C-alpha positions in Angstrom: 61.5 -59.4 -4.9 61.7 -62.1 -1.9 64.7 -62.9 -0.1 66.0 -64.5 2.7 67.9 -62.7 5.2 71.2 -63.5 4.8 70.7 -62.7 0.7 69.2 -59.0 1.9 72.4 -58.3 4.0 74.9 -59.4 1.1 73.0 -57.2 -2.1 72.7 -54.2 0.6 76.5 -54.4 1.8 77.3 -54.7 -2.1 75.1 -52.1 -3.4 76.7 -49.4 0.0 80.3 -50.2 -1.1 79.2 -49.6 -4.8 77.3 -46.3 -4.0 79.9 -45.4 -1.5 82.6 -45.3 -4.3 80.3 -42.8 -6.5 79.8 -40.5 -3.5 76.6 -41.7 -2.5 75.1 -43.1 0.6 72.4 -45.9 1.0 70.4 -44.9 4.0 67.7 -47.6 5.6 64.6 -46.7 7.5 64.9 -46.5 11.3 61.0 -47.8 11.8 60.3 -51.0 13.9 56.9 -51.3 12.9 55.7 -53.2 10.0 52.9 -51.4 9.3 54.7 -47.9 8.7 54.4 -46.6 5.2 58.5 -46.1 5.2 59.1 -49.8 7.4 62.1 -51.4 5.1 62.3 -48.8 2.8 65.6 -47.5 1.3 66.6 -44.0 0.3 70.5 -42.9 -1.8 71.6 -39.8 -0.6 74.0 -37.3 -1.7 77.5 -37.1 0.2 77.0 -33.2 -0.3 73.3 -32.4 -0.7 70.2 -34.4 0.2 68.1 -36.9 -1.0 68.8 -38.3 -4.7 66.5 -41.6 -5.3 63.6 -41.9 -5.0 62.3 -38.4 -5.6 59.0 -36.7 -6.7 55.5 -37.8 -5.0 55.8 -40.6 -2.6 59.6 -40.3 -1.9 59.3 -39.8 1.6 58.3 -43.6 1.9 61.4 -44.4 0.0 61.9 -47.8 -2.5 62.5 -51.0 -1.7 65.3 -53.1 -2.2 64.4 -54.2 -5.9 64.1 -50.7 -7.0 67.3 -49.3 -5.6 69.0 -51.8 -7.0 67.2 -50.7 -10.3 68.5 -47.5 -9.9 72.0 -48.2 -9.4 72.1 -50.5 -12.4 70.9 -47.9 -14.8 
């Protein structure tokens, strides 16, 4: 999914509001190095427990915005 900065921020804000209503938090990677494995990735976190999406092998690297959108729309 190729988005310009404005589109990405708009989608991020919409996802944050949707997830907050459901009791979750959208977290982003704080890495500034574009070569880092988790640069620009996201996680959905339950406010009472721990990371819920993505989970399993490779979850420490997060998911891209497209994968987060698919998960929220399921």
